[in-house]
Every structure is written in structure tokens, then in C-alpha cells.
N, C-alpha and C positions, 0 to 999 in steps of 0.2 A: 277637242284633243285634251287628254289629262295631263300630258306633259308639259313642263313650263318651255316656252318657246326659248331656243337658244341653250338650253340645259344641255350637258352632254348626256348620251343615253348612258345607263348603268348595264355594265356587262353582266351577262348570266353568271350567277356563282359568286359575283363579288360582295353583294348584300348590302343594305343600309348601314344606318348609325345600328339600328337595332338588333343588327344580325349576332346572336350569341357565338363568343369564341369557344374552342373546344377544350378539353380537359387538359391541364397542363402534364407534362412527365412526371413530375413529380407526385401529383395526386394519383396518376394512374398508378405508380409503383407503390404508394402507400395502400391504395385499395387494395392491390394485388397481394401484397403481404399480410393485410389485415383478412382478406378472403380465404387466404391459405390457411391462416391461423385459426380461423373460424370453422373452415371445413375439415381440417385434421383434427379439431376437438370432437366435431360430429362424427367422423369416421371413426375413430378412436372408440367412441360410446356404441357405435353401431357393432363395431367388430368384437370389443371386449366387455361392454356393458359398464355397470356400475359397480359389479361385486368387485369387492376388495379381497385379497389373499395374502396370507403371511409373507413378512419380508423374506427375500430369497437367502439360503444359506450360501456363503462363499469360502471356499476350503473348508468344509465341514463346521464351519461357525455361523450363527446369523448374523446378517449383514448388518453393520452398525457404520454411522456417518463418522464417528471419530477414528475408524480404521486408518483412514488416509494420513492421520497426523502421527502415527506411530513410527518411530525411528527403528526399524528392522535392520540390523548388522549385517551388511553384505559380506564385509572381510574385516580384519584386523591387520594394522600396522604396528606391532608392539601393543602399548596401553592404548592407543588410538583406534576406537572403533568406528569403520568408515560406512556411512549411511547417507541417504538422501540430505539430512541437514547439512551436512560437511560436505557434499557435493555442491550445494546451492551456495554455500560460504565460499569456496573456491573459486566457483564460477563468478561470483560477485566481486571477489577480490581482484581476480584476473582482469574482467570487464573495467574496473575502476582505474587499477593502474595501466591496461593499455591504453584507454582513451584518454588519460592525462599525460601519458607519455608521448601519444600521437598528436596531441594539441600542442603540447611544448614544444615539439620539433618542427612544428609548422605555423609557428607565430610570425607573422609579417607586419610590415611596416602599413600596408593597404590591407586590411584584413576582410577574409571574405564571411559568408554568413556563420559558418561554425565558430568562427574566432569571435565576431559579434555577440554570439549567443555566450559564449564562455566568458567574454569580458562582462556582460549584463550579470552573469553569476556571480563572477568575483566581486564587482561593484555592489550585490545585494549582499553577500555573505560579508563582505568588508563594513557594510553598514550596519550589519547584525551585531557584529563585534564591537564597532566603534560606540553603538549606543549603550552597551554593557560593560566595556573594558578601558582600562585608561591605556595609554599610549605603549607602555612598556608590557603590559599583560597583551595588548593587540599583537605586538611584533611576536609575542613568544607563542600564543595559543591559536591565532588566526588559521595557520594551516591546519590545526588540530581539528578546529570547528569547521572548516571548508570539507576536510576529508570525512569526518562523520555524516555531514550533510550528503555527500556524494554517495557515501558507501552505504547508508543505509537506504537512499533514495533507489540505486541500482537493485539492492538487496529485494526491496520492494517490488520493483517493477518486474524483475524478473520471475517473481513468484506469481506472475499471472500468466507466463508461458506454459503449456503443457509440455511435458517431457516423460519420457518412458521410463518412471522411476517406481511406480506402484508394485512392489513386489509381492503383495496378496493378491494379484489378478495379474493374467497373462492373456494375451491372444498369439496364435500361429502366424508366421510369416515365413512362406517358402521351407516350411518344416521345422523352424526354429522358434522356439516359445520366446516371446518378446514381452516384458513387463508393460503393464496398461499405462496409458497417458493419463496425467494428473496435473492440477496446477498445485505447487507447495512453496511457501514462504519460509526461510530459516526463523523468520521472527515468530511464527506460530510455534516455535519450541522454546520455551520461556527462558531455558538457558542462555539463549543467545542475547537478548535484550536484558538479561539480568548480567552479563559479564561486561556487556557495553554500560550498563547504569553504575555497576560496581567500579568500573575505571575511573568514571568522571567522578563518583563519591570519592574515591580516594584522591584523585588528583586537587579538587577543589578544598579538600580536608587539609591536605599537604600545604597548599597554598595560605590557608587561611591561617594555618598553625606557624609557619614560616615567617608570614608577616605580622601576626599579631603576638607570637608567642604562645604555648599551650594554654596559661590561664587566660592570657589576653583574648584569644579566641574563644574560648568559654563565654568569656564575658561580651564579647561581640555579638553572640547570639541574641541577646536582651535587647528589647527595643529600648530606645532612650528614653531616659525619664523615670523608668521604673525604680523606687526605691522602696526600703521598709520591708515590713514581713511578707509582703505580695510576692516579692521575689520568690521566696520558696514555694510559691504556687506556679508563677510563670515560667520560673527556669526550666523546671522538667517538661514543660508543654514544648517550650522552644527548643529544648534539646531533642524532644521526641519528633517533633516537624521537622528537623533538620534531618535525622535518619530515615524519616518517610519520603524524603526527595529520592533516595534509592528506590522505594516501592514504586513511587509515582513515577519514575523515569521508565522502570521495567514495565509496570502493569499497563501503564498508556500504550506502548508501542506493541506489546504482546495482544493484549486483549483486543485492540482495535482491527490488528491483522486477522487474528484468529476469528473474531466474528466476522469479517467481512469474507473470509472464506468459506467459513461455514454458510452464510447465507448465500453466497453465489453456488455452492454445492447443493443447498437444500431446494434454491428456485430452478437450478439447473437441470433437475431430476431426481435428486436422491428423496425429497419428500414423496414423490410420487412412487419411488421405490418402495417406501417405507409403508405407506396406505395400500400398495398392490393394484392402484389404477393406473394405465397408461395415460388416460387422457388428462390426469392430473400433472403428469409429466408435460405434456404438450402444452397444456394450459400456462403452466408458471413459466416456460421458456423463455417468453420476451422479457419477462421480470428477472431473469436470471441474467440474462444479455445485459439489461440495465443497470442491475447491481454490479456487474463485471467493469462494466464501461466507468460507472461512479468510482469505484473503488480504484482501477488502474490509472485513470485520469486525474482524480483529486487525493484520495486518502493516501496514496503512495508518496506523493510530494508533501501532503500536509504533515503525516507522522514523522517524515525525515526533517522537516522544517521545525517542526516543535521540539523534537529531543535536540537539535544543534541549538535553537536559539535558548532554550533551558540550560544548557550547558554552558554556554555565553552568560546567562544571568548566574548561576550558581557561582561559577569561577569571579564574577565581578563582584557579586554580594560578600564572597569569603574574605576579600581583602579591603571591604568598605567598613565604615563604623556607622552603627545605627544611630 
């Protein structure tokens, strides 16, 4: 007998130690998506080939990826031109105020998950202010720094939600002409970051002049220990660097959001439209999704944090002496 005496028989189908386990559900999904992606590329090549054509005309003009960032005026309210940039700012302001009021009215002795998250954010922002501002400046400017952080974060996040705001293109729904969906962030219009940066610049300049006096503030811009003729060389550089803070705050926020939205649009299909190959759109689609997730999850919060902490740093340095 080949079986060991007394050993229990192995039931059919149970298998021994060397039996291979089946593929996991995650791998099945991954291979299915990969197969659909590769199959789609092959199918588009078979149907349309590699031959490119010119970019299509939209509303009588040649298609351009920058068209989605144009602010077409929908209507005017006195001197205010209402467009999608204004709409996104109003939405961001409404969400910011609404969320803060909702949380403030539901603060409890035994906090829930939402309150725990809010308190963690409060502690994080408070620590950001504490590291760069003295006690009096903290009490005065912590609410502003926290509001800037939340407002820019909300503005960035809603910029990744597609809304029917593309007035340059439309589609029919039950006979009505509806603007096409697109993603858009108010930050991609340089005017919005510029106004925020200009407000911060005026604020820390005011605090510096109030603390040191006009002449004392100019003197405070100089590094400690610099004396003699070299002052004539260093002072213009320091003064210029102080004004460049305005440019830095503006361009950092604007350029990062604009570049991110352009990359999403390009990888999400616009590059394929420009070169005229449908298979290129399908090929780059996964990269567009990856960039979209990267921008929405990381860049939106990171840029809000950088703007807020630089605000705290600039306010703190304005009242300090080198």
C-alpha cells in the first residue's frame, strides 16, 4: 500500500501542500483593465490607423488647449463681468463658510469623526502660526492664516470637479443646448492669486512699518552685521527680494495649478486631438487619470499649505529684526 497506515485519506479536490492557489480578485481586476487598455489601443489602430489629421475646428476656429482657460463673460452686474472664474470663487466661498458654520454649530464635548478632523486641522494650523509668529501676532492673524488655508484648499479641490461651464462647446439634452463639462480652477486665472498675494504683501508691509517705523522697516530688511560701502549694493537687492515675495506668492500658486490642469487635459485626450490620432487618446488616458489623482490628492493641499505658511513667515519676519 502506498498510503501511510493510519493517515487520513485526502479528499478529492482538496489538494496537497503543493496545490497552487487561484488568482486573487485584485489581480483579476488589474489584468482585466490592462487587457481592455491594450485591446482598445489595438482596436483604435485597426479602425482609424496611424494617419493623423489636423486639429478640429470648434465654433469656426482651430482647436486650442488654452481655450478652456478663457474667461468668456456670461453677463454683467454693473462693473462686474460674471464668468466661470467668478462662479468658482463664489462656490468656494459658499462651501468654506458653510462648512465652517456647520462645524461650529455642532461642536460637542465628545467629538465625532468630523470634529476630530477639524481639531487636528486646528492644531496643525495653530502650530504653523506658533512657529513663525509671536503670541500677540498669533492671536491677531491665526484666523486669517487658517481661513486662507481652507479657502485656497476648497478652491483647488472644486477645480477638479467637472461642471457644465465650457461656453465654447455645448451638447443637446432634451432639445436644450447645455455647455460642455470641463474642470477649471480659479487659480488658473492669474488675477486671483495676484489679489491674494497683494493682500498678504500689503498686510506684512503694514505690520513692518507699524512695528519698526518707515525708516526702521527699511533698515530691518538688511541682514545683521552689514556695514560700510557694501550697504549700497546689498540694500537694493534686499528691497527687490522683498517685492519679489509678491511675485513668488502669485506665480507659485498660479503656475502649479495651471500646469496641473494642462497636464490633465493633455493626457486626458487633448494631445490625441491635436495630433489627430484616436489611439493616442486611449493610450494616454491612464496617465491622465494618474495625474488627475496626483493633483487632486497632493498638489491641491500642498499649494494651500505653502501659501498659508509663507503668509505666516512673511508676517513674522516683518516684525522681527535681522
